[in-house]
N, CA, C, O and CB atoms as a CASP TS submission, in Angstrom:
PFRMAT TS
TARGET T0000
AUTHOR 0000-0000-0000
METHOD Language model
MODEL 1
PARENT N/A
ATOM      1  N   UNK     1      25.332 -16.427  -1.911  1.00  0.00           N
ATOM      2  CA  UNK     1      24.726 -16.674  -4.026  1.00  0.00           C
ATOM      3  C   UNK     1      24.395 -14.812  -3.622  1.00  0.00           C
ATOM      4  O   UNK     1      25.091 -13.981  -4.206  1.00  0.00           O
ATOM      5  CB  UNK     1      22.322 -18.372  -4.740  1.00  0.00           C
ATOM      6  N   UNK     2      23.318 -14.339  -2.621  1.00  0.00           N
ATOM      7  CA  UNK     2      22.966 -12.897  -2.479  1.00  0.00           C
ATOM      8  C   UNK     2      24.278 -12.405  -2.783  1.00  0.00           C
ATOM      9  O   UNK     2      24.727 -12.058  -3.875  1.00  0.00           O
ATOM     10  CB  UNK     2      22.352 -12.390  -1.030  1.00  0.00           C
ATOM     11  N   UNK     3      24.886 -12.430  -1.533  1.00  0.00           N
ATOM     12  CA  UNK     3      25.915 -11.594  -1.659  1.00  0.00           C
ATOM     13  C   UNK     3      27.371 -11.703  -2.672  1.00  0.00           C
ATOM     14  O   UNK     3      28.407 -11.150  -2.303  1.00  0.00           O
ATOM     15  CB  UNK     3      26.214 -11.561  -0.408  1.00  0.00           C
ATOM     16  N   UNK     4      27.283 -12.661  -4.274  1.00  0.00           N
ATOM     17  CA  UNK     4      27.698 -11.685  -4.966  1.00  0.00           C
ATOM     18  C   UNK     4      26.676 -11.577  -5.741  1.00  0.00           C
ATOM     19  O   UNK     4      26.940 -12.144  -6.801  1.00  0.00           O
ATOM     20  CB  UNK     4      28.882 -11.788  -5.547  1.00  0.00           C
ATOM     21  N   UNK     5      25.572 -11.103  -5.744  1.00  0.00           N
ATOM     22  CA  UNK     5      24.695  -9.968  -6.480  1.00  0.00           C
ATOM     23  C   UNK     5      25.137  -9.258  -6.371  1.00  0.00           C
ATOM     24  O   UNK     5      25.820  -8.660  -7.203  1.00  0.00           O
ATOM     25  CB  UNK     5      23.580  -9.574  -6.302  1.00  0.00           C
ATOM     26  N   UNK     6      24.754  -8.764  -4.236  1.00  0.00           N
ATOM     27  CA  UNK     6      24.945  -7.772  -3.910  1.00  0.00           C
ATOM     28  C   UNK     6      26.690  -6.902  -4.451  1.00  0.00           C
ATOM     29  O   UNK     6      26.684  -5.793  -4.987  1.00  0.00           O
ATOM     30  CB  UNK     6      24.589  -8.070  -2.520  1.00  0.00           C
ATOM     31  N   UNK     7      28.051  -7.706  -4.155  1.00  0.00           N
ATOM     32  CA  UNK     7      28.546  -7.111  -4.032  1.00  0.00           C
ATOM     33  C   UNK     7      28.627  -6.633  -5.750  1.00  0.00           C
ATOM     34  O   UNK     7      28.387  -5.505  -6.181  1.00  0.00           O
ATOM     35  CB  UNK     7      29.414  -7.532  -3.143  1.00  0.00           C
ATOM     36  N   UNK     8      29.007  -7.760  -6.497  1.00  0.00           N
ATOM     37  CA  UNK     8      28.831  -7.249  -8.018  1.00  0.00           C
ATOM     38  C   UNK     8      28.618  -5.724  -7.937  1.00  0.00           C
ATOM     39  O   UNK     8      29.415  -4.829  -8.217  1.00  0.00           O
ATOM     40  CB  UNK     8      27.471  -7.981  -8.834  1.00  0.00           C
ATOM     41  N   UNK     9      26.868  -5.612  -7.313  1.00  0.00           N
ATOM     42  CA  UNK     9      26.479  -4.396  -8.385  1.00  0.00           C
ATOM     43  C   UNK     9      26.922  -3.554  -8.072  1.00  0.00           C
ATOM     44  O   UNK     9      27.394  -2.770  -8.895  1.00  0.00           O
ATOM     45  CB  UNK     9      25.272  -3.955  -8.660  1.00  0.00           C
ATOM     46  N   UNK    10      26.975  -3.327  -6.781  1.00  0.00           N
ATOM     47  CA  UNK    10      28.063  -2.185  -5.675  1.00  0.00           C
ATOM     48  C   UNK    10      28.802  -2.292  -5.980  1.00  0.00           C
ATOM     49  O   UNK    10      29.148  -1.118  -5.848  1.00  0.00           O
ATOM     50  CB  UNK    10      28.417  -2.149  -4.323  1.00  0.00           C
ATOM     51  N   UNK    11      30.237  -3.084  -6.705  1.00  0.00           N
ATOM     52  CA  UNK    11      31.444  -2.855  -6.965  1.00  0.00           C
ATOM     53  C   UNK    11      31.364  -1.867  -8.364  1.00  0.00           C
ATOM     54  O   UNK    11      32.127  -0.904  -8.440  1.00  0.00           O
ATOM     55  CB  UNK    11      32.210  -4.256  -7.061  1.00  0.00           C
ATOM     56  N   UNK    12      30.103  -2.255  -9.798  1.00  0.00           N
ATOM     57  CA  UNK    12      29.904  -1.830 -10.706  1.00  0.00           C
ATOM     58  C   UNK    12      29.611  -0.440 -10.448  1.00  0.00           C
ATOM     59  O   UNK    12      30.432   0.395 -10.825  1.00  0.00           O
ATOM     60  CB  UNK    12      29.151  -2.524 -11.275  1.00  0.00           C
ATOM     61  N   UNK    13      28.341   0.004  -9.736  1.00  0.00           N
ATOM     62  CA  UNK    13      28.558   1.516  -9.601  1.00  0.00           C
ATOM     63  C   UNK    13      29.540   2.001  -8.854  1.00  0.00           C
ATOM     64  O   UNK    13      30.013   3.049  -9.294  1.00  0.00           O
ATOM     65  CB  UNK    13      27.531   2.131  -9.124  1.00  0.00           C
ATOM     66  N   UNK    14      30.066   1.546  -7.754  1.00  0.00           N
ATOM     67  CA  UNK    14      30.735   2.776  -7.140  1.00  0.00           C
ATOM     68  C   UNK    14      31.745   1.422  -7.197  1.00  0.00           C
ATOM     69  O   UNK    14      31.652   0.237  -6.878  1.00  0.00           O
ATOM     70  CB  UNK    14      30.124   3.824  -5.509  1.00  0.00           C
ATOM     71  N   UNK    15      33.053   2.555  -7.961  1.00  0.00           N
ATOM     72  CA  UNK    15      33.887   0.885  -8.523  1.00  0.00           C
ATOM     73  C   UNK    15      35.319   0.686  -7.392  1.00  0.00           C
ATOM     74  O   UNK    15      35.989  -0.343  -7.299  1.00  0.00           O
ATOM     75  CB  UNK    15      34.753   1.062 -10.751  1.00  0.00           C
ATOM     76  N   UNK    16      35.598   2.353  -6.378  1.00  0.00           N
ATOM     77  CA  UNK    16      36.675   2.407  -6.025  1.00  0.00           C
ATOM     78  C   UNK    16      36.209   2.746  -4.337  1.00  0.00           C
ATOM     79  O   UNK    16      36.369   3.741  -3.630  1.00  0.00           O
ATOM     80  CB  UNK    16      37.555   3.409  -6.964  1.00  0.00           C
ATOM     81  N   UNK    17      35.719   1.721  -4.155  1.00  0.00           N
ATOM     82  CA  UNK    17      35.542   1.751  -2.493  1.00  0.00           C
ATOM     83  C   UNK    17      36.531   2.123  -1.839  1.00  0.00           C
ATOM     84  O   UNK    17      37.087   2.968  -2.541  1.00  0.00           O
ATOM     85  CB  UNK    17      35.255   0.541  -1.847  1.00  0.00           C
ATOM     86  N   UNK    18      37.247   1.953  -0.628  1.00  0.00           N
ATOM     87  CA  UNK    18      37.998   2.080   0.400  1.00  0.00           C
ATOM     88  C   UNK    18      37.872   3.185   1.749  1.00  0.00           C
ATOM     89  O   UNK    18      37.490   4.354   1.801  1.00  0.00           O
ATOM     90  CB  UNK    18      39.055   2.221  -0.237  1.00  0.00           C
ATOM     91  N   UNK    19      38.302   2.378   2.637  1.00  0.00           N
ATOM     92  CA  UNK    19      37.911   2.505   4.435  1.00  0.00           C
ATOM     93  C   UNK    19      37.643   3.929   4.316  1.00  0.00           C
ATOM     94  O   UNK    19      38.273   4.441   3.391  1.00  0.00           O
ATOM     95  CB  UNK    19      39.334   2.116   5.824  1.00  0.00           C
ATOM     96  N   UNK    20      37.197   4.404   4.709  1.00  0.00           N
ATOM     97  CA  UNK    20      36.849   6.343   5.348  1.00  0.00           C
ATOM     98  C   UNK    20      37.258   5.926   6.266  1.00  0.00           C
ATOM     99  O   UNK    20      36.262   5.464   6.822  1.00  0.00           O
ATOM    100  CB  UNK    20      35.238   7.331   5.591  1.00  0.00           C
ATOM    101  N   UNK    21      38.315   5.692   7.049  1.00  0.00           N
ATOM    102  CA  UNK    21      38.347   5.716   8.455  1.00  0.00           C
ATOM    103  C   UNK    21      39.702   4.198   8.107  1.00  0.00           C
ATOM    104  O   UNK    21      39.584   3.296   7.278  1.00  0.00           O
ATOM    105  CB  UNK    21      36.395   5.434   9.491  1.00  0.00           C
ATOM    106  N   UNK    22      41.077   4.484   9.270  1.00  0.00           N
ATOM    107  CA  UNK    22      42.012   3.000   9.332  1.00  0.00           C
ATOM    108  C   UNK    22      41.232   1.748  10.016  1.00  0.00           C
ATOM    109  O   UNK    22      40.420   1.756  10.941  1.00  0.00           O
ATOM    110  CB  UNK    22      43.513   3.234  10.353  1.00  0.00           C
ATOM    111  N   UNK    23      41.782   0.606   9.205  1.00  0.00           N
ATOM    112  CA  UNK    23      40.812  -0.592   9.688  1.00  0.00           C
ATOM    113  C   UNK    23      41.050  -0.321  11.075  1.00  0.00           C
ATOM    114  O   UNK    23      40.149  -0.575  11.875  1.00  0.00           O
ATOM    115  CB  UNK    23      41.178  -2.270   9.200  1.00  0.00           C
ATOM    116  N   UNK    24      42.565   0.351  11.630  1.00  0.00           N
ATOM    117  CA  UNK    24      42.524  -0.217  13.829  1.00  0.00           C
ATOM    118  C   UNK    24      41.678   1.221  13.609  1.00  0.00           C
ATOM    119  O   UNK    24      42.375   1.960  12.913  1.00  0.00           O
ATOM    120  CB  UNK    24      44.727  -0.228  15.511  1.00  0.00           C
ATOM    121  N   UNK    25      40.352   1.888  13.989  1.00  0.00           N
ATOM    122  CA  UNK    25      39.212   2.737  14.668  1.00  0.00           C
ATOM    123  C   UNK    25      38.088   1.071  14.026  1.00  0.00           C
ATOM    124  O   UNK    25      37.397   0.468  14.847  1.00  0.00           O
ATOM    125  CB  UNK    25      38.830   4.993  13.738  1.00  0.00           C
ATOM    126  N   UNK    26      38.115   0.865  13.334  1.00  0.00           N
ATOM    127  CA  UNK    26      36.582   0.323  13.785  1.00  0.00           C
ATOM    128  C   UNK    26      36.339  -0.988  14.996  1.00  0.00           C
ATOM    129  O   UNK    26      37.050  -1.486  15.870  1.00  0.00           O
ATOM    130  CB  UNK    26      35.881  -0.294  12.291  1.00  0.00           C
ATOM    131  N   UNK    27      35.533  -1.116  14.711  1.00  0.00           N
ATOM    132  CA  UNK    27      34.476  -2.083  15.797  1.00  0.00           C
ATOM    133  C   UNK    27      34.859  -2.711  15.617  1.00  0.00           C
ATOM    134  O   UNK    27      35.190  -2.670  14.432  1.00  0.00           O
ATOM    135  CB  UNK    27      33.171  -2.424  15.909  1.00  0.00           C
ATOM    136  N   UNK    28      35.456  -4.386  16.552  1.00  0.00           N
ATOM    137  CA  UNK    28      34.752  -5.356  15.569  1.00  0.00           C
ATOM    138  C   UNK    28      34.702  -6.169  16.913  1.00  0.00           C
ATOM    139  O   UNK    28      35.430  -6.064  17.900  1.00  0.00           O
ATOM    140  CB  UNK    28      35.605  -6.048  13.977  1.00  0.00           C
ATOM    141  N   UNK    29      33.917  -6.791  16.739  1.00  0.00           N
ATOM    142  CA  UNK    29      32.103  -7.682  17.573  1.00  0.00           C
ATOM    143  C   UNK    29      32.735  -9.013  18.259  1.00  0.00           C
ATOM    144  O   UNK    29      33.445  -9.646  17.477  1.00  0.00           O
ATOM    145  CB  UNK    29      30.439  -8.501  15.941  1.00  0.00           C
ATOM    146  N   UNK    30      32.683  -9.267  18.861  1.00  0.00           N
ATOM    147  CA  UNK    30      32.920 -10.560  19.667  1.00  0.00           C
ATOM    148  C   UNK    30      32.151 -11.342  20.608  1.00  0.00           C
ATOM    149  O   UNK    30      32.506 -12.227  21.387  1.00  0.00           O
ATOM    150  CB  UNK    30      33.813 -10.379  20.305  1.00  0.00           C
ATOM    151  N   UNK    31      30.874 -10.762  20.340  1.00  0.00           N
ATOM    152  CA  UNK    31      29.716 -10.608  21.180  1.00  0.00           C
ATOM    153  C   UNK    31      29.367 -12.276  20.425  1.00  0.00           C
ATOM    154  O   UNK    31      29.602 -12.456  19.230  1.00  0.00           O
ATOM    155  CB  UNK    31      28.498  -8.939  20.910  1.00  0.00           C
ATOM    156  N   UNK    32      28.750 -13.475  21.377  1.00  0.00           N
ATOM    157  CA  UNK    32      28.022 -14.809  20.585  1.00  0.00           C
ATOM    158  C   UNK    32      28.145 -15.046  19.451  1.00  0.00           C
ATOM    159  O   UNK    32      28.988 -14.429  18.800  1.00  0.00           O
ATOM    160  CB  UNK    32      26.771 -14.902  20.552  1.00  0.00           C
ATOM    161  N   UNK    33      27.315 -16.044  18.846  1.00  0.00           N
ATOM    162  CA  UNK    33      28.333 -16.061  17.717  1.00  0.00           C
ATOM    163  C   UNK    33      29.208 -15.860  16.796  1.00  0.00           C
ATOM    164  O   UNK    33      30.031 -16.655  16.343  1.00  0.00           O
ATOM    165  CB  UNK    33      28.296 -16.151  17.446  1.00  0.00           C
ATOM    166  N   UNK    34      28.966 -14.484  16.448  1.00  0.00           N
ATOM    167  CA  UNK    34      29.522 -14.071  15.228  1.00  0.00           C
ATOM    168  C   UNK    34      30.300 -12.975  15.280  1.00  0.00           C
ATOM    169  O   UNK    34      30.144 -11.877  15.815  1.00  0.00           O
ATOM    170  CB  UNK    34      28.624 -13.859  14.339  1.00  0.00           C
ATOM    171  N   UNK    35      31.055 -13.389  14.719  1.00  0.00           N
ATOM    172  CA  UNK    35      32.678 -12.796  15.106  1.00  0.00           C
ATOM    173  C   UNK    35      32.596 -11.412  13.690  1.00  0.00           C
ATOM    174  O   UNK    35      32.095 -11.737  12.613  1.00  0.00           O
ATOM    175  CB  UNK    35      34.446 -14.529  14.754  1.00  0.00           C
ATOM    176  N   UNK    36      33.119  -9.996  13.885  1.00  0.00           N
ATOM    177  CA  UNK    36      32.686  -9.220  12.408  1.00  0.00           C
ATOM    178  C   UNK    36      33.107  -7.562  13.060  1.00  0.00           C
ATOM    179  O   UNK    36      32.891  -7.118  14.187  1.00  0.00           O
ATOM    180  CB  UNK    36      30.491  -9.477  11.826  1.00  0.00           C
ATOM    181  N   UNK    37      33.527  -7.146  12.314  1.00  0.00           N
ATOM    182  CA  UNK    37      33.580  -5.477  12.286  1.00  0.00           C
ATOM    183  C   UNK    37      31.276  -5.124  12.209  1.00  0.00           C
ATOM    184  O   UNK    37      30.481  -5.542  11.367  1.00  0.00           O
ATOM    185  CB  UNK    37      34.924  -4.759  10.059  1.00  0.00           C
ATOM    186  N   UNK    38      31.001  -4.216  13.511  1.00  0.00           N
ATOM    187  CA  UNK    38      29.633  -3.646  13.349  1.00  0.00           C
ATOM    188  C   UNK    38      29.446  -2.780  12.325  1.00  0.00           C
ATOM    189  O   UNK    38      28.293  -2.695  11.900  1.00  0.00           O
ATOM    190  CB  UNK    38      29.216  -2.994  14.439  1.00  0.00           C
ATOM    191  N   UNK    39      30.466  -1.972  11.712  1.00  0.00           N
ATOM    192  CA  UNK    39      30.494  -0.650  10.680  1.00  0.00           C
ATOM    193  C   UNK    39      31.785  -0.376  10.062  1.00  0.00           C
ATOM    194  O   UNK    39      32.774   0.076  10.639  1.00  0.00           O
ATOM    195  CB  UNK    39      30.125   0.719  11.419  1.00  0.00           C
ATOM    196  N   UNK    40      31.635  -0.839   8.276  1.00  0.00           N
ATOM    197  CA  UNK    40      32.866  -0.369   7.863  1.00  0.00           C
ATOM    198  C   UNK    40      32.761   1.103   7.111  1.00  0.00           C
ATOM    199  O   UNK    40      32.892   1.015   5.890  1.00  0.00           O
ATOM    200  CB  UNK    40      33.473  -1.463   6.950  1.00  0.00           C
ATOM    201  N   UNK    41      32.572   2.298   7.566  1.00  0.00           N
ATOM    202  CA  UNK    41      32.163   3.476   6.679  1.00  0.00           C
ATOM    203  C   UNK    41      33.780   3.614   5.111  1.00  0.00           C
ATOM    204  O   UNK    41      35.009   3.611   5.171  1.00  0.00           O
ATOM    205  CB  UNK    41      32.061   5.279   8.165  1.00  0.00           C
ATOM    206  N   UNK    42      32.757   3.713   3.965  1.00  0.00           N
ATOM    207  CA  UNK    42      33.473   3.787   3.425  1.00  0.00           C
ATOM    208  C   UNK    42      33.312   5.084   2.450  1.00  0.00           C
ATOM    209  O   UNK    42      32.372   5.877   2.419  1.00  0.00           O
ATOM    210  CB  UNK    42      33.601   2.670   3.096  1.00  0.00           C
ATOM    211  N   UNK    43      34.680   5.069   1.546  1.00  0.00           N
ATOM    212  CA  UNK    43      34.976   6.573   1.327  1.00  0.00           C
ATOM    213  C   UNK    43      35.196   5.905  -0.855  1.00  0.00           C
ATOM    214  O   UNK    43      35.813   4.945  -1.316  1.00  0.00           O
ATOM    215  CB  UNK    43      37.021   7.440   2.690  1.00  0.00           C
ATOM    216  N   UNK    44      34.360   6.993  -1.549  1.00  0.00           N
ATOM    217  CA  UNK    44      35.283   6.235  -2.898  1.00  0.00           C
ATOM    218  C   UNK    44      35.685   7.835  -4.020  1.00  0.00           C
ATOM    219  O   UNK    44      36.324   7.712  -5.064  1.00  0.00           O
ATOM    220  CB  UNK    44      33.836   4.652  -4.097  1.00  0.00           C
TER
END
């Protein structure tokens, strides 16, 4: 629920976010039980 509120607010304030770098350059986390990117630089 919290993420829905955060993303909804973010997209209303910044309607055109896009990756600032190629997605192949995003460092991926493979440690422990969490999987995903460490960071995702964006621009608008």
